C-alpha positions in Angstrom: 7.8 -48.7 -1.2 6.8 -45.9 1.3 4.1 -46.2 2.8 2.6 -43.7 5.2 -0.9 -44.0 6.8 -3.0 -41.0 8.8 -5.7 -42.0 11.0 -7.7 -40.0 12.6 -10.2 -40.9 15.5 -12.4 -38.2 17.4 -15.5 -39.0 19.9 -17.8 -36.9 20.7 -18.5 -33.0 20.3 -14.3 -32.9 19.3 -15.4 -35.3 16.5 -17.5 -32.4 14.7 -15.1 -29.5 15.6 -12.3 -31.3 13.7 -15.2 -32.3 11.2 -15.4 -28.7 10.2 -11.3 -27.9 10.5 -11.2 -31.2 7.8 -13.6 -29.4 5.5 -12.1 -26.4 5.4 -10.1 -25.2 2.3 -6.3 -25.5 2.3 -4.1 -22.4 1.5 -1.7 -22.8 -1.4 1.6 -21.5 -1.1 1.1 -18.7 -2.1 -2.4 -18.1 0.7 -4.1 -17.0 -2.0 -6.4 -20.0 -3.6 -7.2 -23.0 -2.5 -4.5 -26.3 -3.2 -6.9 -28.7 -4.2 -9.0 -27.4 -8.4 -12.6 -26.8 -7.1 -15.1 -29.2 -6.6 -12.6 -31.6 -5.5 -12.5 -30.4 -1.8 -13.2 -32.8 1.0 -17.1 -32.1 1.6 -17.6 -33.8 5.2 -19.2 -30.8 7.7 -20.7 -31.2 11.0 -24.5 -32.5 11.4 -25.2 -29.5 13.9 -23.8 -26.6 14.6 -21.7 -26.6 17.7 -21.3 -23.8 20.9 -18.2 -24.9 22.6 -19.5 -23.3 26.0 -23.1 -25.5 25.9 -23.1 -26.9 29.2 -25.0 -29.9 27.7 -21.8 -30.7 26.3 -20.4 -31.9 30.2 -21.0 -35.2 30.6 -23.8 -36.0 32.9 -22.5 -37.9 36.5 -22.2 -41.3 35.5 -22.6 -41.1 31.7 -19.8 -42.3 29.3 -19.0 -41.4 26.0 -19.9 -43.3 22.9 -17.8 -45.4 21.0 -14.9 -43.6 18.8 -15.7 -43.3 15.3 -13.2 -42.6 12.7 -13.7 -39.3 10.8 -11.8 -40.2 8.0 -8.6 -42.3 6.7 -6.1 -41.5 4.1 -3.6 -44.1 3.1 -0.7 -42.5 0.9 1.7 -45.4 -0.9 4.5 -43.4 -3.2 6.9 -45.7 -4.7 10.8 -45.0 -4.0 11.7 -42.4 -6.7 7.8 -40.7 -6.3 6.9 -41.0 -10.0 3.7 -42.4 -9.2 1.5 -42.1 -5.9 -1.4 -43.3 -5.0 -4.1 -41.9 -2.3 -7.3 -43.3 -1.0 -9.8 -42.2 1.3 -12.7 -43.3 2.5 -14.5 -41.9 -0.7 -11.9 -41.8 -3.7 -8.7 -43.1 -4.9 -6.5 -40.7 -6.7 -3.4 -41.8 -8.4 -0.8 -38.6 -9.4 1.6 -40.0 -12.1 4.8 -37.9 -12.9 5.2 -36.2 -16.2 8.4 -37.5 -16.7 7.4 -40.9 -16.6 4.6 -40.2 -19.3 5.7 -37.9 -21.4 8.9 -36.4 -22.8 10.0 -32.7 -21.8 7.0 -30.1 -22.9 5.5 -32.8 -25.1 2.2 -34.3 -24.7 3.0 -37.5 -26.3 3.0 -40.4 -24.4 6.3 -42.5 -23.5 6.7 -45.9 -24.5 6.1 -46.9 -20.9 3.5 -44.8 -20.0 0.5 -47.2 -21.3 1.9 -50.0 -18.4 1.1 -47.5 -16.1 -2.0 -46.0 -17.5 -3.4 -49.3 -17.7 -2.7 -50.4 -14.2 -4.4 -47.4 -13.1 -7.8 -48.4 -15.9 -7.6 -52.1 -13.9 -8.4 -49.9 -10.5 -11.2 -48.3 -12.1 -12.7 -51.4 -13.2 -12.1 -53.1 -9.8 -14.0 -50.2 -7.9 -16.9 -50.4 -10.4 -16.5 -46.5 -10.9 -18.3 -44.7 -13.7 -16.4 -41.3 -13.4 -13.4 -40.2 -13.5 -11.7 -36.9 -13.6 -8.2 -36.8 -15.5 -6.3 -33.4 -14.3 -3.2 -32.1 -15.5 -1.0 -30.0 -13.8 3.0 -28.6 -14.8 5.3 -26.3 -12.8 5.5 -22.9 -12.4 8.2 -22.2 -15.2 7.1 -20.9 -18.6 3.9 -18.9 -19.0 0.9 -19.8 -17.9 -1.2 -19.8 -21.2 1.2 -22.3 -22.5 0.9 -24.3 -18.9 -2.4 -24.5 -19.2 -2.8 -25.6 -22.8 0.1 -28.2 -22.3 -1.3 -29.8 -19.1 -5.1 -30.3 -21.1 -3.0 -31.6 -23.7 -1.4 -34.4 -20.8 -5.0 -35.0 -19.1 -6.5 -35.7 -22.6 -3.7 -38.4 -24.2 -3.9 -40.4 -20.4 -7.8 -40.2 -21.0 -7.3 -41.5 -23.9 -5.4 -44.5 -23.3 -8.1 -45.0 -20.2 -11.2 -44.8 -22.2 -9.7 -47.4 -24.8 -8.5 -49.6 -22.0 -12.3 -49.5 -20.2 -13.8 -49.2 -23.1 -17.0 -49.0 -21.5 -20.0 -46.1 -22.5 -20.9 -46.2 -18.9 -17.6 -44.1 -18.0 -17.7 -40.1 -17.9 -14.4 -38.2 -18.1 -13.5 -35.1 -16.5 -10.5 -33.6 -18.4 -9.5 -30.6 -17.2 -5.6 -28.3 -17.6 -5.1 -26.3 -14.6 -1.4 -25.3 -15.9 0.9 -24.4 -12.3 -2.3 -23.9 -10.2 -2.9 -26.3 -7.3 0.8 -27.2 -6.7 1.4 -30.2 -4.1 5.2 -29.4 -4.0 7.5 -26.1 -3.6 8.1 -24.8 -7.2 11.6 -23.3 -5.7 13.4 -26.6 -6.2 13.5 -28.5 -8.8 12.6 -31.8 -6.8 9.2 -29.8 -6.4 8.7 -28.8 -9.6 9.2 -32.3 -10.7 6.5 -33.2 -8.5 4.0 -30.8 -9.3 4.7 -31.7 -13.3 1.8 -34.5 -13.0 -1.5 -36.0 -14.3 -4.1 -36.8 -11.6 -6.8 -39.4 -12.3 -9.7 -39.3 -9.4 -12.7 -41.9 -9.2 -15.0 -42.7 -6.3 -14.0 -45.8 -4.2 -17.0 -48.5 -4.1 -15.0 -51.6 -3.5 -13.1 -52.9 -0.3 
């Protein structure tokens, strides 16, 4: 397993400036659209507008900075083959499952090994006591956009069906969407990149430590 932890600790005015940067929308590979679906961007924002030229930002003689605060911590765990990826932030948990481990090529029928992987995600949803779950499907940029939208939505629906059966909880609501090749996480000009982009993501609030 590959473990990557990206802590970001900032103090005083620097912290508030960085929050604005974190909340900014990142560009896609073609710089024309956000890299995450609408409504899923980081929502952090500075509590007050900061004027970097304000003389009051300078510490008076003898004053000290407040204790450092953690703006956000993202933990990323990916298996060696990249078939499954888990991201934890302060607020959400996201599992990205590559399509190859869930479906046959150009199919929305779940493979024999898919259920155990989806069941593991369901167990984490239960552990976090989450009641709102997003299931988003994505493809690479090969083929038509229209076909990609249909296939990615069908794949998201298939994963949602298994999650719903495993959770068996009427209080859990799902948001299921198919985005085709939109919002890639890797370079579509290589097969390795396209393989990462063919995925189903399951995201839910993080409530347990």
